[in-house]
C-alpha positions in Angstrom: -65.5 -41.1 11.8 -63.5 -38.9 14.0 -61.1 -38.2 11.6 -63.8 -37.2 9.2 -65.6 -35.0 11.5 -62.5 -32.6 12.7 -61.6 -32.6 9.1 -65.0 -31.2 8.2 -64.8 -28.7 11.5 -61.6 -27.6 10.5 -62.6 -26.7 6.8 -66.0 -24.8 8.1 -63.8 -22.9 10.6 -61.5 -21.9 7.9 -64.2 -21.1 5.1 -65.6 -18.7 7.7 -62.7 -17.3 8.9 -61.5 -16.7 5.1 -64.9 -15.5 4.1 -64.8 -12.7 6.9 -61.0 -11.6 6.4 -61.8 -11.5 2.7 -65.0 -9.7 3.4 -63.6 -7.1 5.9 -60.6 -6.7 3.2 -62.9 -5.8 0.6 -64.8 -3.5 2.4 -61.5 -1.4 3.7 -60.5 -1.5 0.4 -61.2 1.6 -1.4 -61.3 2.3 -5.1 -57.7 3.3 -6.6 -57.2 3.6 -10.0 -53.4 4.8 -10.0 -52.9 1.5 -7.8 -49.7 0.0 -9.0 -50.2 -3.6 -10.1 -48.1 -6.3 -9.4 -44.3 -6.3 -10.9 -43.6 -8.3 -13.7 -40.1 -10.1 -13.5 -38.5 -10.9 -16.6 -36.7 -14.0 -16.3 -33.4 -15.2 -18.1 -34.3 -18.3 -20.3 -37.5 -16.8 -22.0 -36.6 -15.1 -25.5 -34.7 -11.9 -25.2 -34.4 -10.0 -22.2 -32.7 -6.8 -20.6 -32.3 -7.4 -17.1 -34.9 -5.3 -15.3 -37.8 -5.6 -13.1 -40.8 -3.5 -14.2 -44.3 -2.4 -12.5 -47.1 -1.1 -14.4 -48.0 2.5 -13.9 -50.7 4.8 -15.5 -48.3 5.8 -18.4 -46.1 3.1 -19.3 -44.0 0.8 -17.0 -41.6 1.7 -14.2 -38.1 0.5 -14.2 -38.1 -0.9 -10.4 -34.9 -2.8 -10.6 -31.7 -3.2 -13.2 -29.2 -5.7 -12.9 -25.5 -5.4 -12.9 -24.0 -5.8 -16.2 -27.4 -6.3 -18.1 -28.4 -4.8 -21.3 -30.5 -2.5 -19.5 -27.4 -1.5 -17.1 -25.3 -1.0 -20.4 -27.9 1.5 -21.7 -28.0 3.8 -18.6 -31.2 2.9 -17.5 -31.7 3.0 -13.7 -34.6 2.4 -11.2 -37.2 4.9 -11.4 -37.4 5.5 -15.3 -40.3 5.4 -16.6 -40.6 3.4 -20.5 -43.5 5.0 -22.5 -42.4 4.1 -25.7 -40.3 0.9 -27.5 -39.5 1.8 -31.0 -42.3 4.2 -31.3 -44.8 1.9 -30.2 -46.6 2.9 -27.1 -46.1 0.5 -24.0 -49.5 -0.6 -22.6 -48.6 -2.6 -19.5 -45.6 -4.6 -18.2 -46.7 -7.8 -19.8 -46.6 -6.0 -23.2 -43.2 -4.5 -22.5 -42.0 -7.7 -21.7 -43.3 -9.6 -24.7 -41.8 -6.7 -26.8 -38.6 -7.2 -25.5 -38.9 -11.1 -25.7 -39.6 -11.0 -29.4 -36.7 -9.0 -30.3 -34.5 -10.7 -32.4 -31.1 -11.2 -30.5 -28.8 -8.6 -31.1 -30.9 -5.9 -32.6 -31.0 -2.7 -30.8 -34.4 -0.9 -29.7 -35.4 2.6 -28.9 -36.7 3.3 -25.6 -38.3 6.5 -24.9 -38.2 7.4 -21.1 -39.1 10.0 -18.6 -36.8 10.5 -16.1 -37.3 13.1 -13.7 -40.4 14.5 -15.7 -37.8 15.1 -18.6 -38.2 13.2 -21.6 -35.0 11.0 -23.2 -34.4 8.1 -25.7 -31.9 5.2 -24.8 -30.9 2.4 -27.4 -30.8 -1.0 -25.7 -29.7 -4.3 -27.2 -31.6 -7.5 -25.5 -29.8 -10.5 -25.7 -30.8 -14.4 -25.3 -29.5 -16.4 -22.6 -29.4 -20.1 -22.2 -32.0 -21.3 -19.8 -31.1 -21.1 -16.2 -32.4 -22.5 -13.3 -30.3 -19.8 -10.9 -32.1 -17.3 -9.3 -31.0 -14.0 -7.5 -31.0 -14.0 -4.1 -30.8 -10.6 -3.7 -33.5 -9.7 -6.2 -35.7 -11.9 -4.0 -34.8 -10.3 -0.9 -35.8 -6.8 -2.2 -38.8 -8.3 -3.6 -39.7 -9.8 -0.5 -38.7 -6.8 1.4 -41.0 -4.4 -1.0 -44.0 -6.7 -0.5 -43.9 -7.0 3.5 -44.0 -3.3 3.3 -46.8 -3.0 1.0 -48.8 -5.4 3.3 -47.7 -4.0 6.6 -50.4 -1.1 6.4 -53.3 -2.9 5.3 -52.3 -5.8 8.2 -52.8 -2.9 10.7 -56.1 -1.7 9.0 -57.5 -5.1 9.4 -56.2 -5.9 12.8 -58.8 -4.1 15.1 -61.4 -5.8 12.5 -60.0 -9.1 13.2 -60.4 -8.6 17.0 -64.0 -8.0 16.2 -64.4 -10.9 14.6 -62.8 -13.3 17.4 -66.0 -13.2 19.5 -68.0 -14.4 16.0 -65.6 -17.3 15.7 -65.6 -18.2 19.3 -70.0 -18.5 18.9 -69.2 -20.1 15.7 -67.0 -22.9 17.1 -69.6 -24.9 19.3 -72.0 -24.6 16.4 -69.7 -26.3 14.2 -68.8 -28.9 16.8 -72.2 -29.9 17.0 -72.0 -30.6 13.6 -72.7 -34.5 12.6 -72.1 -36.2 9.0 -74.4 -39.1 9.0 -74.1 -39.6 5.3 -72.8 -42.6 3.6 -69.6 -43.0 2.9 -69.3 -44.3 -0.8 -66.1 -46.0 -1.8 -66.1 -47.6 -5.3 -62.5 -49.5 -5.1 -63.3 -49.4 -9.1 -63.3 -45.6 -9.6 -62.0 -44.0 -6.2 -59.2 -41.5 -7.6 -56.0 -42.0 -6.0 -56.2 -46.1 -5.5 -53.4 -47.1 -7.8 -51.5 -50.0 -8.6 -50.6 -52.0 -6.1 -53.8 -51.1 -3.9 -56.8 -53.7 -4.1 -59.8 -53.2 -6.2 -62.4 -55.1 -4.9 -65.6 -53.1 -6.1 -67.7 -52.1 -3.4 -69.6 -48.9 -2.2 -69.7 -48.9 1.6 -71.7 -47.4 4.7 -70.2 -46.4 8.1 -72.2 -48.6 10.4 -74.2 -46.3 12.9 -75.0 -47.9 16.7 -78.6 -48.5 15.1 -77.4 -50.2 11.9 -74.8 -52.4 14.0 -77.7 -53.4 16.2 -80.0 -54.2 13.3 -77.5 -56.1 11.1 -75.9 -58.2 14.4 -72.6 -56.7 14.2 -71.9 -56.0 17.6 -68.2 -56.1 17.1 -68.2 -53.5 14.1 -67.8 -53.5 10.7 -68.6 -52.0 7.2 -72.0 -52.1 5.2 -72.0 -53.2 1.7 -74.1 -50.3 0.4 -73.6 -51.4 -3.4 -71.5 -53.9 -5.6 -69.9 -53.1 -8.9 -70.8 -55.4 -11.8 -68.5 -57.7 -12.8 -66.0 -56.5 -9.9 -64.4 -59.2 -7.6 -67.0 -58.4 -5.2 -69.4 -59.4 -7.3 -67.6 -62.6 -8.5 -67.5 -63.3 -5.0 -70.8 -63.5 -4.0 -71.0 -60.0 -2.1 -74.5 -58.4 -2.1 -75.7 -55.1 -0.7 -76.8 -55.7 3.1 -73.4 -57.5 3.6 -71.4 -56.4 6.5 -67.7 -57.1 5.9 -66.3 -58.2 9.2 -62.3 -59.4 8.2 -60.0 -59.6 5.6 -57.8 -62.8 5.8 -58.8 -63.0 9.6 -57.9 -59.3 10.1 -60.9 -57.3 12.0 -62.5 -54.7 10.1 -64.4 -52.4 12.2 -64.3 -49.2 10.1 -64.1 -48.0 6.3 -60.5 -46.9 7.2 -59.6 -50.6 8.3 -60.7 -51.9 4.9 -58.8 -49.8 2.8 -55.7 -50.1 4.7 -56.2 -54.1 4.4 -56.9 -53.8 0.7 -53.9 -51.4 -0.1 -51.2 -54.0 -1.0 -53.4 -57.3 -1.3 -53.5 -58.9 -4.5 -54.9 -62.4 -5.4 -57.2 -64.2 -3.8 -58.4 -63.2 0.0 -60.8 -64.3 2.1 -63.8 -61.9 3.3 -65.5 -62.9 6.6 -69.1 -61.3 6.1 -71.8 -61.1 8.1 -75.2 -61.8 6.0 -78.4 -62.3 7.8 -77.1 -61.8 10.9 -75.0 -65.1 10.3 -71.1 -65.2 9.7 -69.6 -66.5 6.9 -66.8 -66.2 4.6 -66.5 -65.7 0.5 -62.8 -65.9 -1.5 -62.5 -63.0 -3.6 -59.5 -62.6 -6.1 -58.4 -58.7 -6.0 -57.0 -57.6 -9.5 -54.1 -55.2 -9.4 -55.2 -51.8 -10.2 -54.2 -50.5 -13.3 -51.9 -47.5 -13.4 
């Protein structure tokens, strides 16, 4: 229960911070039709390529980087060139440009209409295909990271005073979140719970944690978990477990919380002895735990 409450608190706090920061960021982000969108990197091994990184701009795509000894470098493309047409077709975006290049037959030359220093010219480039390669360009990655940090730094400076304004509100919110109590049922159905796979045991019960009042009502002075429901044709039903039973032990090992039962059943297979409390009287039943399917 403590783990669940702490998790809920952290999720609530993180959600509140995320919502507040995203709201502030949206408020401080004025519309800008000319903003450059994120770059599209043309990767080796995905159709033809010419060896450039490009960014969307209003009239085409801007070359951000040219790989040495690449088709683009041999054609004379340089960083800062603006590509507006490919074989007479207007380049609408970086994604469009990448698709046109990648769909070009290996060894076929294409004409790129570019703008360089405000002057229009045409260069011919021959895309080439390369075998799939898991390697990456460390220098390029470093440049991309550095460029990203430079772009985000002004935004962070803008947000910093607003985050300081937000801090008192978070301090006010924290005690309220700490007062949060989750008293709903913990419904664990070992037949259907995602992630419970072989070799974890399958019992076929839905469980509730015992509150102090429930423990007193059922006579479970040393803890246990309350059976809220039993799955039809499950090992639990075949063993005779019923809703209202309190599970106390598994093969003699004490069960005080739902987590204890999960741990006890994790590697169980075959017959197990389930100690229960029914009508305030202790007894036990034999359940045959089935191997969970993959």
